[in-house]
N, C-alpha and C positions, 0 to 999 in steps of 0.2 A: 563575531558573530557574540551579537548580546540582542536578548529578549525580556521583557518585563511582565510580571501577574500581578495582575489584585484583583480585591475586591469589587462585587458589581449587585446589583440588587439580590435581595434574599439569602438566604442561609448556603452554602457550601456553593456560592455561585463565585463563576473568576471569568476575568478576557488577557488573555496572553496578547500583548501586541509587541513586534517587530519594529528593528528602526527607521522603517518604510511607511509606518503606521496601519499595517494589515493585521488584520485581530481574528482569533478563533472563542467562542464562548467555553469553558469547561465549565462542570456540574459533578458534583460528589452526590447531588439527590434524582438524577436524570432527569431532571429540566434542560440539560444538553448532554455536549459528548464529554465522557467520562476521562479520565487523561489515560489507563489503561485502553481504551476503544482507539484513542489517537495515537496514539503505539502501534497501534495496526494499522491505521490509516496511514501515518507518515511511511511505515513499514511498503505497502502495498503503491503508494505515491510517488515514492522512490524509485520504487523497481521500475513502476509502469512508464515514467519519465524513460529509465533508461531503455525498457523494452519499445517505446517508439522511437526512438533518434535508432535503435542498432537495425530494427527492421526497415524504418526509411533506407539507411546507408545501404542496405541488402537490395535495396529499391523494389521491395515490396508494396503493395496495395492496402495499405494496413486502412481500415475504418475507423476503429476505434479499438482498444484493451477495456477489459472490463478483468477485476480480479474480486475473487470471495475469498477474504481470511476467516479462517475457524483458528482461538485462539484458547490454551486449556491453562486453564492456573492451576497453583495448586490450593492445597487445603487450609492451608496455614498462614500464618498473618508473618512477612506479607505474605499475599495471595500472585506471587510473581509467574509469570507465562514459564511454562515447561515445554509447551510443546505449540508452535504453527505450525499450520500447514495454510500455505498461498495455491489459491487452484487460479489459472489464469483462462480467461476465454477471449479467445486474440478471435478479430473481426475483419472482414475481408478478403483478398484473394491470397493466400498466405499458405505456403507450401509449410507442411506440418516441422516436418526440420527446421527448418528455417525461426520459427517461432520457439520449437524447442530449445535452437541454438541461443538466441536472442535472450530467452530468460534463462537460463544457466550460467549466460555470460554474467548476466544483471547480479545475478544472487551470489555468486562467486570470485569477482572482480569489482563490480563498479556499484550499489545501490548500497552507502554508507550504512542504512539504518539495519538492512537486513544483517547487514555483515557483522556489524554493530552487535546486534542481537544475538548474531550467531554464536555469538563466543558462551552464552550458557543459555541457550533454549535450543532445543532442537527444532531445525525447520526446517520442512519439506514442503513442495511447490509441484504445482501436476499442471499441464497444459493443455489443453483443447482448442483449436481453429473451427472458425464458423466462417464457411464463404458465403457472402449472400446471393443469392437466385438472381434472375434480373428481375423479378419484381418487387423488392428489396430497394431498389435504386431509385425510381420511381414517385 
């Protein structure tokens, strides 16, 4: 795996590009996603992919996965994450036990990003299932 990062327009603005030419904007001045925000997003995206795949294998009727992540950073430089909490909101006709198992499997066995971060950061998670009502599908 190889990626490239280069300066773009303005101060502290960068573009990251992968070998397929897909890119993401980063910024150190709040004009785009900060590098630390991207770490949280990467953990959520990685785990969400796992959760979706696992729930589909469990034959659960998944509508969507939404993850709210809160990261607490150290007060010193470098301001690394000290704690991360990931709250999963899983929408669909899903059994809570199945959703919890899918998230646990992702966080403990499959999500490379979260497992890597867990070596130096306390990561916790919670799960909520929202079953759509009949008029949510109209």
